[in-house]
N, C-alpha and C positions, 0 to 999 in steps of 0.2 A: 364268381366272386360274390360273396354275400354283401349286401349293403348294410352299413352300420353307422351309428352316430359318431363313433370315434374310430380312428384307424391310424396306423403308423404309415405315413405317406410314402417314405422311401422303400419300406419293406413291401408294401402293396404294389408300388411302381415296378419292382423287380419281376413281378408276375405278369406284367403286361408287355405287349409289343409296341412298336412305333405307332404314334398317332392313334392310340387306342380309344381315347375319349370315353373311358369307362365311368359310368355313373357310380358314385360312391355312397351317397347318403340315402336314407330311407325315402321312398317315393313321396311321402306326405310333407317333406321339408320344402318350404317355399322356394328357396334358392338352392339349386343343385350344383354339386361339384363333379366335374369330370376330370379324371386323372389320366395322364399320358406319360410315357417314357419314350423320348424321341431321339432319333439319330438320322441325320440326312434331311432332305427336303420333303415336305408334304407333297404328294403327287398331284395335287390340285389346289385351287383356292377354295376355302370353305365359305359357305354362306349361311347366315342365320337371319330369320325374319325379326328376331328380337335382339336387343343389345346383349353383348357378352363382355366378360372381363377375363383377361389372361394374366396369370401370375406365374412367373418363372422361378422355380425353387432351386434348381441347380443347372449347371452348364451355361452355355451362351448360345446366341443365335441372332437371327434377323426375322422380323415380321414384315412381309411384303404386303402392301395394301393396294387395292384398285378402287377407283371411284372415290378417292379421298384426297384431301389437300396434303396429307402426309403419304409419301410413297413407300417409305422404308423406316423401320424403327429397330434400332439395335437393342437386343435383350441381354441383360446380365442378371445373375441371381438377385431376387428381390424386386425386379421390375414388374410393375402391374400396368397393363395396357387396356384401355377401354376401346372396344370395337363396336362402333355404331351399327344398328340393324341394317342389313342389306349390304354391308361393306365386304367385298370379296377380300379374303386375306389368306396368306400361306406362310407357314412356319418353316424356316430353314435353320437346321442345327448341325454345325460341323462336328460337334462333340455330343456325347450323350447328355441329355437334359431331362429334367422332370418338370412337368408343367401342370397347373390346375386351370381349368376353364370354369368360370361361374356362369351358369345359364339359368333362365327361369324354369320353374317346375314343368311348365308346358311350353317349350320353346316354339311350338307351332310348325313352321316350315324350315327345313334345312336344305342345303344343297352343296353342289360341287361345280366349279367352273374351271375351264382350261383356257389359257391365253397363249397366243402365238409368241414363240420365242424370238421371232424375227421382227415383227412389226408391232406386237403388243396388244392387238385387239382380241376380244373374246372369240374363241373358236367354238366352244360348246358349253352348255349349261344344263344341269339336271337338278331338279328339286323334288322333295318328297315331304309328306306330312309326318311329323314325329309320332302321331297316333297310329300310323300304319306299320310301325316297326322301329327298331333301334337305328341310331346313327350308323352303326357298323353295317347293317343290312343295306342302308342307303348308299354308303361308300362302295360296298362290294358290287351292288347292282349297277350303279352309275359307271364305275370303272369297267365293268364287263361290257356294257353297252358302248361305251366310248372305245374300248379296244376292238370290238367286233365290227365297227363300221369306219372304214378309211375316210369316208366323207365327213364324219363327225370330227375327225382328227386333222382335217385339212383347212387351212386358213382361207376364208373367202376373199380376203384382200390381196395377199401376196402369194398364195398357193403353197406355202410351206406346210409340210406334213409333220404333225406332232407324233412322236413315237408312242406306242402303246404303253400304258401304265403297268409297271412291274409290281404286281400285288403279292407275290410269293412271300415277301418279308413281313407282311402284315398278318395279324391274327384275327381279322375282322369276322370271319365265319365262326370261329370258336367263341369270340366275345359276344356275338349276336346270340348264340345258343345259351351262353351264361345269362344274358339279360332276359331271355324268355323264361328261364328257369326250368325245373323238371316237368 
């Protein structure tokens, strides 16, 4: 998908998979927009070293937050949520939704974290530098490492095992290739 200064958001969203976080604006633009069309729950809590802003354009859902005074935020069309740097957050959408994430041109470090469904503590965390590749490459590699090691998926406090992340419904490999270009 070519980056452009203007685009039809909903038309472009139809080309994407869930939690695509596809960069849309030319690279030289100071604040970048990432577009996603989502359905279901994000398979991990996202982490950003810099502040981000989420804007829900259609659908509804919930934003789950960790390490914040707010634990959950209901999202309806038009809602805009500020997510402070370092705050682990996960989007859960029971219906199809379209979302924009505003990020700095160089977001620095991004990551994924998994939390125990039984006791709520962090089970595993992976981070990567955005200069080393796209968010999609980071998501795919992190999920693969998480899935490959049962110890990474097991809670150190209560011993509950987190199931492997089902990545088949995501198009992260294809989107990473598009971000790299020809």
